[in-house]
C-alpha positions in Angstrom: 0.0 0.0 0.0 1.4 3.4 -1.0 1.2 6.5 1.1 -1.5 7.8 -1.3 -3.7 4.8 -0.6 -3.6 5.2 3.2 -6.6 6.4 5.0 -6.2 9.7 6.9 -7.9 10.9 10.0 -9.2 14.5 10.2 -6.1 15.4 12.2 -3.6 14.2 9.6 -2.5 17.7 8.6 -2.4 18.8 12.3 0.0 16.0 13.0 2.2 17.0 10.1 2.1 20.7 11.3 3.3 19.5 14.7 6.2 17.7 13.2 5.0 14.1 13.8 6.8 11.1 12.3 4.1 9.4 10.3 3.8 5.6 9.7 1.4 3.1 8.2 -0.8 1.4 10.8 -3.6 -0.9 9.8 -4.1 1.0 6.5 -4.0 4.4 8.1 -1.4 7.2 8.0 -0.8 7.8 11.7 1.7 9.6 13.9 4.1 7.2 15.7 5.8 10.0 17.7 6.2 13.7 18.0 8.8 14.6 20.6 9.9 11.0 21.1 8.3 7.8 22.4 9.9 7.8 25.8 9.3 11.5 26.4 5.6 11.1 25.4 5.3 8.0 27.6 6.6 9.9 30.7 4.4 12.9 29.9 1.3 10.7 30.1 2.4 9.0 33.3 3.3 12.4 35.0 1.2 15.1 33.3 -0.9 14.5 30.2 -0.7 13.3 26.6 -3.1 13.9 23.7 -3.7 11.1 21.2 -5.6 11.0 17.9 -7.5 7.7 17.9 -9.9 8.7 15.1 -9.0 5.6 13.2 -11.0 3.6 15.6 -14.4 2.5 14.3 -17.9 3.1 15.6 -21.1 1.1 15.2 -24.4 2.3 16.5 -27.2 -0.1 17.3 -30.8 1.1 18.0 -34.1 -0.7 18.3 -36.1 -3.0 20.7 -33.8 -6.0 20.3 -30.5 -4.1 20.6 -29.7 -5.7 23.9 -30.6 -9.2 22.6 -28.3 -8.7 19.6 -25.4 -7.6 21.7 -25.9 -10.4 24.2 -25.7 -12.9 21.3 -22.5 -11.3 19.9 -20.5 -10.9 23.1 -19.4 -12.8 26.2 -19.8 -10.1 28.9 -23.3 -9.4 30.3 -24.6 -6.3 28.6 -27.8 -6.5 30.6 -25.9 -5.4 33.6 -25.2 -2.0 32.1 -27.0 1.2 33.0 -27.5 4.3 31.0 -24.3 6.4 30.8 -22.0 3.4 31.5 -19.3 1.8 29.3 -18.3 -1.8 29.2 -15.2 -3.6 27.9 -16.4 -6.7 26.0 -15.5 -9.1 23.2 -17.2 -9.9 19.9 -16.8 -13.6 19.6 -16.9 -16.2 16.8 -18.7 -19.5 17.4 -15.3 -21.0 18.3 -15.0 -18.4 21.1 -12.1 -16.7 19.2 -12.1 -12.9 19.2 -13.7 -11.1 16.3 -12.5 -8.1 18.3 -12.4 -6.5 21.7 -14.8 -3.6 22.0 -16.1 -0.9 24.2 -19.9 -0.6 24.5 -21.7 2.6 25.6 -25.3 2.3 26.7 -27.3 5.5 25.9 -30.6 3.8 26.7 -32.1 0.3 26.9 -32.5 0.3 23.1 -29.6 2.5 22.0 -25.9 1.5 22.1 -22.6 3.0 20.8 -19.9 0.4 20.1 -16.3 1.3 19.6 -14.1 -1.2 17.7 -10.5 -1.4 16.6 -9.3 0.4 13.5 -7.9 -2.6 11.8 -11.0 -4.7 12.4 -13.7 -2.1 11.7 -14.8 -3.4 8.4 -14.7 -7.0 9.6 -16.6 -6.2 12.8 -19.2 -4.3 10.9 -19.8 -7.2 8.5 -20.1 -9.6 11.4 -22.6 -7.3 13.2 -24.5 -6.5 10.0 -25.1 -10.2 9.3 -26.2 -11.0 12.8 -28.4 -7.9 13.0 -30.5 -9.2 10.2 -32.0 -11.7 12.6 -33.0 -9.0 15.2 -35.4 -6.0 15.3 -32.6 -3.4 15.3 -31.3 -0.6 13.2 -27.5 -1.1 13.0 -25.2 1.4 11.2 -21.4 1.8 10.7 -21.0 5.4 11.6 -17.2 5.4 11.7 -17.0 8.3 9.2 -19.1 10.5 11.4 -16.8 10.5 14.4 -13.3 11.7 15.3 -11.9 10.5 18.6 -9.4 12.3 20.7 -7.9 10.8 23.9 -6.5 13.0 26.7 -4.7 10.8 29.2 -2.7 11.4 32.3 -3.0 12.6 35.9 -3.7 16.2 34.8 -6.2 15.2 32.1 -9.3 16.2 34.1 -7.9 19.6 35.0 -7.0 20.3 31.4 -10.2 19.1 29.8 -12.2 21.1 32.4 -10.7 24.3 30.9 -12.5 23.5 27.6 -15.9 22.4 28.8 -18.7 23.4 31.1 -19.6 19.7 31.6 -18.9 18.6 35.1 -16.1 16.0 35.1 -15.7 15.6 38.8 -18.6 13.3 39.1 -17.9 11.4 35.9 -16.7 8.0 37.2 -14.5 5.5 35.5 -16.1 3.8 32.6 -19.0 6.4 32.5 -19.8 8.9 29.8 -21.8 12.0 29.2 -22.3 14.6 26.5 -21.5 18.2 26.3 -19.5 20.8 24.4 -15.7 20.6 24.3 -13.9 23.6 22.9 -17.3 24.6 21.4 -17.9 21.3 19.7 -20.7 18.9 20.7 -19.1 15.8 22.1 -19.4 12.5 23.8 -17.1 12.5 26.8 -16.1 9.2 28.4 -13.8 8.5 31.3 -12.0 5.7 29.5 -8.6 5.1 27.9 -5.9 2.7 26.9 -2.9 3.9 28.9 -3.5 2.8 32.5 -3.9 6.4 33.5 -6.9 8.5 34.4 -8.2 10.2 31.3 -11.0 10.8 28.8 -11.9 9.9 25.3 -13.8 12.7 23.4 -15.9 12.0 20.3 -16.7 14.9 18.0 -17.6 15.5 14.4 -14.6 15.0 12.1 -14.6 18.6 10.8 -14.4 19.9 14.4 -11.5 17.7 15.5 -8.5 19.9 14.5 -9.8 22.9 16.5 -10.6 20.7 19.5 -7.2 19.1 19.4 -5.4 22.5 19.2 -7.5 24.0 22.0 -6.8 21.0 24.3 -3.1 21.4 23.6 -3.2 25.1 24.4 -5.3 24.5 27.5 -2.7 22.0 28.8 0.4 24.0 27.8 1.3 25.1 31.4 0.5 21.5 32.7 2.9 19.9 30.4 0.6 18.2 27.9 2.2 16.9 24.7 0.8 15.3 21.5 1.5 11.6 21.7 1.8 9.0 19.0 1.2 5.2 18.5 4.7 4.4 20.0 3.9 5.8 23.4 0.4 4.4 23.2 1.9 0.9 22.8 4.3 1.1 25.7 1.7 2.6 28.0 -0.9 -0.1 27.2 1.6 -2.9 27.6 2.6 -1.7 31.1 -1.1 -1.7 32.0 -1.5 -5.1 30.3 -4.2 -3.9 27.9 -4.6 -6.4 25.0 -3.6 -5.4 21.5 -5.7 -7.2 18.8 -3.5 -9.0 16.3 -0.8 -9.4 18.9 -2.2 -10.6 22.2 -5.7 -11.6 21.0 -7.1 -12.8 17.7 -9.5 -15.3 16.2 -7.5 -18.2 17.6 -7.5 -17.2 21.2 -10.5 -17.1 23.6 -11.0 -14.7 26.5 -10.0 -17.5 28.9 -6.7 -18.1 26.9 -6.1 -14.3 27.1 -6.5 -14.2 30.9 -9.7 -12.2 30.4 -12.0 -14.7 32.1 -13.5 -12.0 34.3 -15.6 -10.8 31.4 -17.0 -14.2 30.5 -20.5 -14.4 32.0 -21.7 -18.0 31.2 -24.9 -17.4 33.3 -26.3 -14.7 31.0 -27.7 -17.2 28.4 -26.7 -18.2 24.9 -24.0 -16.4 23.0 -21.5 -17.2 20.3 -18.7 -19.3 21.7 -20.5 -20.1 25.0 -20.2 -23.9 24.7 -16.4 -23.7 24.0 -15.9 -21.3 27.0 -18.1 -23.6 29.2 -15.8 -26.6 28.3 -12.7 -24.5 28.9 -14.0 -23.4 32.3 -14.8 -27.0 33.2 -11.6 -28.6 31.9 -9.1 -25.7 32.0 -7.2 -24.2 29.1 -4.0 -25.6 27.6 -2.3 -22.2 27.1 -2.7 -18.8 28.7 -1.4 -15.3 28.3 1.1 -14.3 31.0 3.4 -11.4 31.7 7.1 -11.7 31.9 10.2 -9.6 32.6 13.6 -10.3 31.1 16.3 -11.6 33.4 19.0 -11.5 30.7 19.7 -8.5 28.5 17.5 -8.0 25.5 14.0 -7.2 24.4 11.7 -10.1 23.4 9.4 -9.0 20.6 6.2 -10.2 19.0 6.7 -13.6 17.5 9.8 -14.6 19.4 9.4 -18.3 20.5 9.6 -19.6 24.0 11.6 -22.7 24.0 12.3 -25.8 26.2 15.1 -28.2 25.3 15.2 -26.7 21.8 11.4 -27.2 21.3 9.0 -24.3 20.9 6.4 -24.3 23.6 5.1 -20.8 23.5 5.2 -17.4 21.8 5.8 -13.8 22.7 2.9 -11.6 21.7 4.1 -8.2 22.9 7.4 -6.9 24.2 9.2 -3.7 24.8 11.4 -1.8 27.2 9.2 -0.3 29.9 10.1 3.4 30.3 8.3 3.5 33.7 9.8 0.3 35.2 13.1 0.7 33.3 13.2 -3.0 32.4 12.2 -5.2 29.5 8.7 -6.7 29.8 6.3 -8.6 27.6 3.3 -10.9 27.2 3.4 -14.4 26.0 1.3 -17.5 25.5 2.7 -20.4 27.5 1.4 -23.8 28.6 -0.8 -23.5 31.6 1.7 -25.3 33.9 4.1 -22.3 33.4 1.7 -19.6 34.5 2.8 -19.1 38.1 4.8 -15.9 38.8 8.5 -16.8 39.3 8.5 -19.5 36.7 11.6 -19.2 34.5 11.2 -19.0 30.7 13.7 -19.3 27.9 13.0 -17.0 25.0 14.8 -17.3 21.7 15.7 -13.7 20.6 16.9 -13.7 17.1 18.3 -17.3 17.6 19.9 -16.6 21.0 18.4 -18.0 24.2 17.7 -15.5 26.9 16.1 -16.0 30.4 12.9 -14.4 31.4 10.7 -14.7 34.5 6.8 -14.9 34.7 5.5 -12.0 36.8 2.2 -10.8 38.1 0.3 -8.3 35.9 -0.5 -5.5 35.3 3.2 -4.4 35.2 2.1 -0.9 36.2 -1.0 0.2 38.2 -1.6 3.8 38.8 -2.0 5.1 42.4 -5.6 6.3 42.9 -6.5 9.4 45.0 
């Protein structure tokens, strides 16, 4: 795919004006860094960072059987949601593999806003569209109608409050509201993908550049910086937030991915339920664990975990952690190796290196 073929968010020119280094990501022309990945990472942990995540997709589902459709498509219990709440969930295939991991917003009992991963947006929409034909709902792919800006970090609330009259103090984690941000009508949710406090703001695409600029200006004295995909990846890894295509995909189930907390077998039938029921009863053969390197080196996606020269597992994500100042990663291993303290041998470009299974998340922010 050439640069001319890549999709662009409404903030593409803004990124270029700010001096971003642009890369191809899932068919999009996206900023990987502005001032530098490590500097942007520390800014989010200590002050605030501003991300363009407009490449994410949005699907809106309305109608009397909206809940029934979402219950069929996902493994978490959507019926437990209340108006104004968000829920992390998974679209599953009948084999319990991930179509995608998603965020569901409940506007009302028959009105839901679903946020999906950029690289999966078309696939997700096709899956939802096919299933929706069996329910009394009106489902639409509205990805082109939304831009998404994430402001993340301990000073995010203070900065965002300068641009909106909407009260943020009472907006709890995984809740959302609506209001004007920098003069643009927006959905404002207290969610994110960095392990920090923060917000995701959805506005019309044509209003995104002005909102982005005003947020940067509002946070200037608080140290806010524009941040790219590079920092987003190291931040989410420290918080052990799954990356589709690396840590989860159509071959892994939520129980394999150590996300069993969102599997609600008691809610009734849904795609993949019988597989998850068997895995719950019998256990899984492999599971996603966190590790830190004992030897020097960084284990990356695809590096094999070996035992007596035989591959027994695979690294899904790995990086140097700017916060912890050590090399960390995630890997699928046989269930017998899941306990913290277990030693692993990872083949890094053909050279064996020792690592150790550790508890996750690697980083957990201190709450007030």
